[in-house]
C-alpha positions as CSV (number, residue, x, y, z in Angstrom):
1,X,-0.1,0.3,-0.1
2,X,1.6,3.4,-1.1
3,X,2.6,5.7,2.0
4,X,1.9,8.5,-0.1
5,X,-1.4,9.7,1.2
6,X,-0.6,9.1,4.6
7,X,0.8,12.1,6.7
8,X,1.7,11.6,10.5
9,X,2.5,15.4,10.6
10,X,-1.0,16.8,9.3
11,X,-2.6,14.1,11.8
12,X,-0.6,15.0,14.9
13,X,-1.9,18.6,14.1
14,X,-5.5,17.8,13.8
15,X,-4.9,15.9,17.2
16,X,-3.6,19.7,18.8
17,X,-5.7,22.4,17.4
18,X,-8.3,20.1,18.7
19,X,-7.0,19.5,22.3
20,X,-6.6,23.4,22.1
21,X,-9.1,24.9,21.0
22,X,-11.3,22.2,23.3
23,X,-15.0,21.5,22.5
24,X,-16.3,24.7,20.8
25,X,-18.8,24.8,17.9
26,X,-16.7,24.2,14.9
27,X,-14.8,20.8,16.7
28,X,-17.6,19.2,18.1
29,X,-19.4,19.7,14.1
30,X,-15.8,17.9,13.4
31,X,-16.4,15.2,15.7
32,X,-19.7,14.3,14.6
33,X,-18.9,13.5,10.8
34,X,-15.4,12.5,10.8
35,X,-14.4,9.0,12.1
36,X,-11.5,7.6,13.8
37,X,-10.3,5.4,10.8
38,X,-9.2,8.7,9.0
39,X,-6.2,8.5,10.9
40,X,-3.4,6.3,9.6
41,X,-1.5,6.3,12.6
42,X,-3.1,3.8,15.7
43,X,-1.5,6.0,18.5
44,X,-3.3,8.9,16.7
45,X,-6.5,7.1,15.6
46,X,-7.3,5.9,19.6
47,X,-6.5,9.6,20.8
48,X,-9.2,10.7,18.6
49,X,-11.8,7.8,19.5
50,X,-10.8,9.0,24.0
51,X,-11.5,13.0,22.7
52,X,-14.7,11.9,20.8
53,X,-15.6,9.8,24.2
54,X,-14.9,13.2,26.5
55,X,-16.5,15.3,23.9
56,X,-19.9,13.8,24.5
57,X,-19.7,14.8,28.2
58,X,-19.2,18.6,26.8
59,X,-15.2,18.3,27.3
60,X,-11.6,18.3,25.8
61,X,-8.8,17.8,28.2
62,X,-6.1,16.9,27.4
63,X,-4.9,16.5,30.8
64,X,-7.6,14.1,31.9
65,X,-6.9,12.2,28.4
66,X,-3.8,11.5,29.7
67,X,-5.3,9.9,32.9
68,X,-7.5,7.6,30.4
69,X,-4.8,7.2,27.9
70,X,-1.7,7.1,30.3
71,X,0.4,5.2,27.5
72,X,-0.2,7.8,24.6
73,X,0.4,10.4,27.1
74,X,3.6,11.7,26.1
75,X,2.2,11.5,22.2
76,X,-1.6,14.0,23.4
77,X,1.0,16.5,25.1
78,X,3.7,16.6,22.0
79,X,0.6,16.8,19.6
80,X,-0.7,19.7,22.0
81,X,1.9,22.0,21.7
82,X,1.3,22.6,17.9
83,X,-0.1,26.6,18.2
84,X,-0.3,27.2,14.9
85,X,-2.2,24.4,13.9
86,X,-5.5,26.3,15.7
87,X,-6.4,28.3,13.2
88,X,-5.7,25.8,10.4
89,X,-7.6,22.8,11.8
90,X,-10.8,23.0,9.0
91,X,-8.5,23.1,5.7
92,X,-6.7,20.1,7.8
93,X,-9.2,18.3,8.6
94,X,-10.6,18.4,4.9
95,X,-6.5,16.9,3.6
96,X,-7.0,14.5,6.5
97,X,-10.2,13.0,4.9
98,X,-9.4,13.8,1.0
99,X,-6.4,10.9,2.1
100,X,-8.0,8.6,3.9
101,X,-10.7,8.5,1.5
102,X,-7.6,7.8,-0.9
103,X,-6.2,5.1,1.1
104,X,-9.7,3.9,0.7
105,X,-10.5,4.1,-2.9
106,X,-6.8,2.5,-3.8
107,X,-7.3,-0.4,-1.2
108,X,-11.1,-1.0,-2.7
109,X,-9.5,-1.0,-6.8
110,X,-6.2,-3.0,-5.5
111,X,-8.4,-5.5,-3.8
112,X,-10.7,-5.5,-6.9
113,X,-7.7,-5.9,-9.2
114,X,-7.1,-8.8,-7.5
115,X,-10.0,-10.2,-7.1
116,X,-10.7,-9.7,-11.5
117,X,-7.2,-11.7,-11.9
118,X,-8.0,-14.6,-9.9
119,X,-11.7,-14.9,-10.9
120,X,-12.2,-18.2,-13.1
121,X,-15.1,-17.4,-15.3
122,X,-16.6,-13.9,-16.6
123,X,-19.4,-13.7,-13.7
124,X,-16.8,-13.6,-11.0
125,X,-14.6,-10.8,-12.7
126,X,-18.1,-8.5,-12.9
127,X,-19.3,-9.3,-9.5
128,X,-15.5,-8.1,-8.5
129,X,-16.2,-5.0,-10.4
130,X,-19.5,-4.0,-9.2
131,X,-18.1,-4.6,-5.5
132,X,-15.2,-2.2,-6.3
133,X,-18.1,0.1,-7.7
134,X,-20.2,0.0,-4.5
135,X,-17.2,1.0,-2.2
136,X,-15.7,3.5,-4.3
137,X,-20.0,5.4,-4.2
138,X,-19.8,5.4,-0.7
139,X,-16.4,6.9,0.1
140,X,-16.5,10.2,1.5
141,X,-14.1,13.0,0.1
142,X,-15.7,16.4,1.2
143,X,-16.2,15.2,4.9
144,X,-19.9,15.1,4.6
145,X,-21.1,12.0,6.1
146,X,-22.4,11.5,10.0
147,X,-20.6,9.5,11.8
148,X,-22.5,6.7,13.8
149,X,-21.2,6.0,17.8
150,X,-21.5,2.4,18.9
151,X,-23.6,1.3,21.8
152,X,-20.0,0.4,23.7
153,X,-19.0,4.2,23.7
154,X,-22.1,5.3,25.3
155,X,-22.1,2.7,28.2
156,X,-19.5,4.6,30.3
157,X,-20.6,7.7,29.9
158,X,-23.8,6.8,30.8
159,X,-22.4,5.0,33.8
160,X,-20.3,8.8,34.5
161,X,-23.1,10.7,33.9
162,X,-25.3,8.8,36.8
163,X,-22.5,9.0,38.9
164,X,-22.2,13.1,38.2
165,X,-25.7,13.3,39.2
166,X,-25.5,11.5,42.7
167,X,-22.5,13.8,43.6
168,X,-24.4,16.4,42.3
169,X,-21.6,17.4,39.8
170,X,-23.9,17.6,36.4
171,X,-23.2,21.3,35.1
172,X,-21.7,20.1,31.9
173,X,-25.1,18.5,30.7
174,X,-27.9,20.3,32.6
175,X,-28.3,24.1,33.0
176,X,-30.7,24.8,36.1
177,X,-32.7,27.6,35.7
178,X,-32.3,29.4,39.1
179,X,-35.9,29.1,39.7
180,X,-35.6,26.4,42.4
181,X,-39.3,24.4,42.0
182,X,-38.8,24.5,37.9
183,X,-35.3,22.8,38.2
184,X,-37.1,20.2,41.1
185,X,-39.6,19.6,38.5
186,X,-37.2,19.1,35.2
187,X,-34.0,18.6,36.7
188,X,-32.4,21.6,34.8
189,X,-32.5,22.0,30.9
190,X,-30.7,19.6,29.1
191,X,-27.5,21.6,27.0
192,X,-29.3,20.5,23.4
193,X,-32.9,21.0,24.7
194,X,-35.1,23.3,22.5
195,X,-37.5,25.2,25.3
196,X,-40.4,26.7,24.3
197,X,-42.3,29.5,26.7
198,X,-46.0,29.7,25.3
199,X,-48.9,32.1,26.1
200,X,-51.8,34.6,25.8
201,X,-50.3,38.2,25.7
202,X,-49.6,39.9,29.4
203,X,-49.0,36.5,30.9
204,X,-45.7,37.4,31.2
205,X,-43.5,35.4,28.8
206,X,-41.0,37.8,28.0
207,X,-40.4,38.8,31.8
208,X,-40.3,35.2,32.3
209,X,-36.9,34.7,29.9
210,X,-35.4,37.5,31.9
211,X,-35.7,35.8,35.3
212,X,-34.5,33.1,33.9
213,X,-31.5,35.0,32.3
214,X,-31.3,37.1,35.7
215,X,-30.8,33.9,37.3
216,X,-28.6,31.7,34.8
217,X,-26.4,34.9,35.2
218,X,-25.8,34.9,38.4
219,X,-24.2,31.0,38.6
220,X,-21.4,33.0,36.5
221,X,-22.6,31.5,32.9
222,X,-23.4,33.6,29.7
223,X,-26.8,34.3,27.9
224,X,-27.3,35.6,24.1
225,X,-30.4,37.3,24.2
226,X,-31.9,37.5,20.4
227,X,-35.1,40.7,21.6
228,X,-37.2,40.9,18.1
229,X,-39.7,42.5,20.1
230,X,-38.4,45.6,22.3
231,X,-35.4,47.3,21.5
232,X,-32.3,46.6,23.9
233,X,-32.6,49.2,26.2
234,X,-36.4,48.6,27.0
235,X,-35.2,45.5,28.3
236,X,-32.4,46.5,30.2
237,X,-34.7,49.0,32.1
238,X,-36.8,45.5,32.6
239,X,-33.9,43.7,33.7
240,X,-32.6,46.8,36.4
241,X,-36.5,47.1,37.8
242,X,-36.7,43.7,38.8
243,X,-32.8,43.4,39.4
244,X,-33.8,46.1,42.4
245,X,-37.1,45.1,43.2
246,X,-39.3,47.9,41.6
247,X,-42.3,48.1,39.0
248,X,-40.7,48.6,35.7
249,X,-42.7,51.7,35.4
250,X,-41.5,53.5,37.9
251,X,-38.5,54.4,36.2
252,X,-41.0,56.1,33.9
253,X,-41.3,58.8,37.0
254,X,-37.9,59.8,37.8
255,X,-39.7,63.4,38.8
256,X,-41.3,61.4,41.8
257,X,-38.5,59.0,42.9
258,X,-37.4,58.9,46.4
259,X,-34.5,57.7,48.4
260,X,-35.6,54.2,48.4
261,X,-36.7,54.4,44.7
262,X,-32.6,55.4,43.6
263,X,-31.7,53.1,46.4
264,X,-33.7,50.1,44.3
265,X,-31.8,51.7,41.0
266,X,-28.7,51.6,42.3
267,X,-29.1,47.8,43.9
268,X,-30.6,47.0,40.4
269,X,-27.5,48.6,37.9
270,X,-25.1,46.9,40.8
271,X,-25.9,43.4,40.7
272,X,-26.8,43.2,36.8
273,X,-23.1,44.9,36.3
274,X,-20.2,42.6,35.3
275,X,-22.8,39.8,34.1
276,X,-22.4,37.9,30.8
277,X,-25.4,38.8,29.4
278,X,-25.6,39.9,25.4
279,X,-28.3,41.1,23.6
280,X,-28.9,41.2,19.7
281,X,-32.6,43.4,19.4
282,X,-32.7,43.4,15.1
283,X,-35.4,42.8,13.1
284,X,-36.2,40.3,10.4
285,X,-33.6,38.0,11.5
286,X,-33.5,34.4,9.8
287,X,-33.2,31.4,11.5
288,X,-30.0,31.1,10.1
289,X,-28.4,34.8,11.2
290,X,-29.7,33.7,14.3
291,X,-27.3,30.8,13.9
292,X,-24.8,32.2,12.3
293,X,-24.6,34.7,15.0
294,X,-24.9,32.5,18.8
295,X,-22.2,30.1,17.1
296,X,-19.6,33.0,16.4
297,X,-20.5,34.3,19.9
298,X,-20.5,30.8,21.6
299,X,-16.5,30.3,19.8
300,X,-15.8,33.9,21.4
301,X,-17.2,33.5,24.6
302,X,-17.4,30.0,25.7
303,X,-18.9,30.5,28.7
304,X,-22.0,31.5,26.7
305,X,-24.5,28.9,28.3
306,X,-27.7,30.1,26.8
307,X,-29.2,31.4,23.9
308,X,-32.8,33.2,24.3
309,X,-34.7,34.5,21.3
310,X,-38.5,36.5,21.5
311,X,-40.2,35.6,19.8
312,X,-40.7,32.8,17.5
313,X,-43.5,34.5,14.8
314,X,-41.3,37.1,14.4
315,X,-38.1,35.5,12.7
316,X,-38.1,36.1,9.4
317,X,-39.2,33.0,6.8
318,X,-37.5,32.6,4.3
319,X,-39.5,29.5,2.9
320,X,-41.9,29.5,0.0
321,X,-43.8,26.1,2.0
322,X,-47.2,25.8,3.2
323,X,-46.7,28.7,6.5
324,X,-47.2,26.0,9.0
325,X,-44.2,23.8,7.4
326,X,-42.1,27.0,7.3
327,X,-42.9,27.8,10.8
328,X,-41.7,24.2,11.3
329,X,-38.0,24.9,9.3
330,X,-37.5,27.1,11.9
331,X,-38.0,25.6,14.8
332,X,-36.1,22.7,13.7
333,X,-33.3,25.0,12.7
334,X,-33.5,26.7,16.6
335,X,-33.3,22.5,17.7
336,X,-30.7,22.1,15.4
337,X,-28.5,24.9,16.8
338,X,-28.5,24.1,20.1
339,X,-27.4,20.9,19.2
340,X,-24.5,22.1,17.1
341,X,-23.6,24.5,20.3
342,X,-24.4,22.5,22.8
343,X,-26.2,25.4,24.1
344,X,-30.0,25.0,25.0
345,X,-32.5,27.4,23.1
346,X,-35.1,29.2,25.0
347,X,-37.7,30.7,22.6
348,X,-40.9,32.5,23.0
349,X,-44.1,32.2,21.3
350,X,-47.3,33.2,21.2
351,X,-50.6,31.2,21.6
352,X,-53.8,31.6,18.8
353,X,-56.4,33.1,19.6
354,X,-58.6,30.1,20.6
355,X,-57.5,30.1,24.1
356,X,-60.4,33.2,24.5
357,X,-63.3,31.1,23.2
358,X,-63.7,28.1,26.1
359,X,-64.7,29.1,29.4
360,X,-61.0,26.7,30.4
361,X,-58.4,29.4,29.3
362,X,-55.6,27.6,31.3
363,X,-53.2,26.6,27.4
364,X,-52.7,23.6,26.0
365,X,-49.8,22.1,23.6
366,X,-52.9,22.5,20.7
367,X,-53.1,26.1,20.8
368,X,-49.8,26.7,20.1
369,X,-49.7,28.7,16.7
370,X,-48.7,25.4,13.7
371,X,-48.9,23.7,17.2
372,X,-47.6,20.2,14.9
373,X,-44.7,21.5,14.1
374,X,-43.3,23.3,16.9
375,X,-44.3,20.5,19.8
376,X,-42.8,18.0,17.5
377,X,-39.7,20.0,17.6
378,X,-39.3,20.5,21.5
379,X,-38.1,18.9,24.0
380,X,-39.9,21.5,27.0
381,X,-42.9,23.4,27.2
382,X,-43.8,25.9,29.6
383,X,-47.3,27.6,28.9
384,X,-47.6,30.6,31.0
385,X,-51.3,31.6,32.8
386,X,-52.7,34.5,35.6
387,X,-56.3,33.8,36.1
388,X,-56.9,37.7,36.7
389,X,-55.8,38.5,33.1
390,X,-59.3,37.3,32.9
391,X,-61.4,37.4,36.2
392,X,-60.1,40.5,38.3
393,X,-61.0,39.3,41.6
394,X,-59.8,35.8,41.2
395,X,-59.0,34.3,44.4
396,X,-55.6,33.5,42.8
397,X,-54.8,36.7,41.9
398,X,-51.0,37.3,42.0
399,X,-50.2,33.9,41.4
400,X,-48.9,33.2,37.9
401,X,-48.6,28.8,36.5
402,X,-46.2,27.4,34.8
403,X,-47.5,24.8,33.4
404,X,-45.3,22.3,32.0
405,X,-47.3,20.6,29.0
406,X,-44.4,18.7,27.3
407,X,-41.1,17.7,29.1
408,X,-39.4,15.1,26.9
409,X,-37.5,13.4,29.8
410,X,-39.9,14.4,32.7
411,X,-42.9,14.6,34.4
412,X,-45.9,16.8,33.8
413,X,-47.2,19.1,36.1
414,X,-47.1,23.1,37.0
415,X,-44.7,25.6,39.3
416,X,-45.9,28.5,40.8
417,X,-44.6,31.8,40.9
418,X,-45.7,35.2,43.0
419,X,-46.7,37.7,39.9
420,X,-46.1,41.3,42.0
421,X,-44.8,44.8,40.3
422,X,-44.7,43.0,37.1
423,X,-42.3,40.7,38.4
424,X,-42.0,37.1,39.0
425,X,-41.0,36.1,42.7
426,X,-40.8,32.6,44.5
427,X,-44.2,31.3,46.4
428,X,-45.4,28.9,48.7
429,X,-46.1,26.2,45.9
430,X,-48.8,24.4,48.6
431,X,-50.1,27.7,49.2
432,X,-50.8,28.5,45.4
433,X,-52.5,25.2,44.1
434,X,-54.7,25.8,47.0
435,X,-55.8,28.9,45.6
436,X,-55.8,28.3,42.5
437,X,-57.4,24.9,42.5
438,X,-61.0,26.1,43.1
439,X,-60.6,28.3,39.9
440,X,-59.4,24.9,37.8
441,X,-62.4,23.2,38.8
442,X,-64.6,25.8,38.3
443,X,-63.4,26.3,35.1
444,X,-63.0,22.6,34.3
445,X,-66.6,22.1,35.0
446,X,-68.0,24.5,33.0
447,X,-65.8,23.5,29.9
448,X,-67.3,20.2,30.2
449,X,-70.4,21.3,29.0
450,X,-69.3,22.1,25.8
451,X,-66.8,19.5,25.3
452,X,-63.9,17.5,27.3
453,X,-61.4,19.2,29.2
454,X,-57.4,18.5,29.4
455,X,-57.4,20.2,32.4
456,X,-60.4,18.1,34.0
457,X,-57.9,16.0,36.2
458,X,-57.0,18.9,38.7
């Protein structure tokens, strides 16, 4: 076999560049489509397999890799000392894949030629030729193939993940919202999840998203927020007012500020200063523009752990397909973004007016506009409801319900929050449930006269 299409230095440079760059989006994309077989050097092939195993847990660390592969530690550390390889990784990978394809083609043709020469009749020779054609047709030259993972490679990681959960060390897989009762119900948001917060207008979708952004950034994580409905300054005012514990409307009455107002404003600004929060308030962004921006910013700021989009209907649709299918393309694009960057995406969504036409106005998944596509793509759907919006004298006044109507990896249910001065605050769950229960039962009875209620079991 010819050695022309083998380059040990190139293979070492690829391993080194991956180790130096860590689990950034481009590296993760490369790992998802490049098989270990592209490496002709056995040591590099084994190191690459070890890197892929690490990456499935959200990290790439050469020192930890040395502990896993002690016999190859010298090779790992040597490869990790090639700083000039970082920026050229993509080009090196394409050459590596091309060389591997040429080696595979050379092997296929050599074996086919040998089989044809040894053939005892024409049929056997043709069979050898057809076999070679089939092999050649599936050889990947451009690195566009998907790289399947064997179950044996995943099982040790499943065990490690369970052990991490036992020790409370699973930060790499789940992002806690900081809303304790919600985190208990969901176990946190998985790093590849697409989450929808849905509600009718005035229920507090944006405010809940800002509450989560506040608590996630308070943990030291970064957040990228696409505010397509409100300007950055408006979002900033709402965040400062929430952090200071004052209604946002108070910021519009500065001429009537008292000492307490100034103190709360100062507290809010101080709390948010230095937080890793980035905001984009551009209009008419496509899902591709959102994905490119999020990926670029994630590469520049690896601390970003959450992307929030406000809201789904304002994302520009380029597809000429039927509208519900075009919306599905958008939701699928957001899901791809979450998987590619290993950063969960929260998207806000409006509900159809059909909610208003029935006695029981608590939303359900069928109320999502174009719900078939959105519901299928979502990993978690949270529906907001405040009874006081429809019943001003409701016993549940001041209580917001976060109804979990879909959770791919967990149970459904309701989490309660206090809604005061336009902001979400903690509330005793048993007290809130008791205050909302009579309203649920009453609405369920009224609604059941016309048709069966989704909430009849409440």
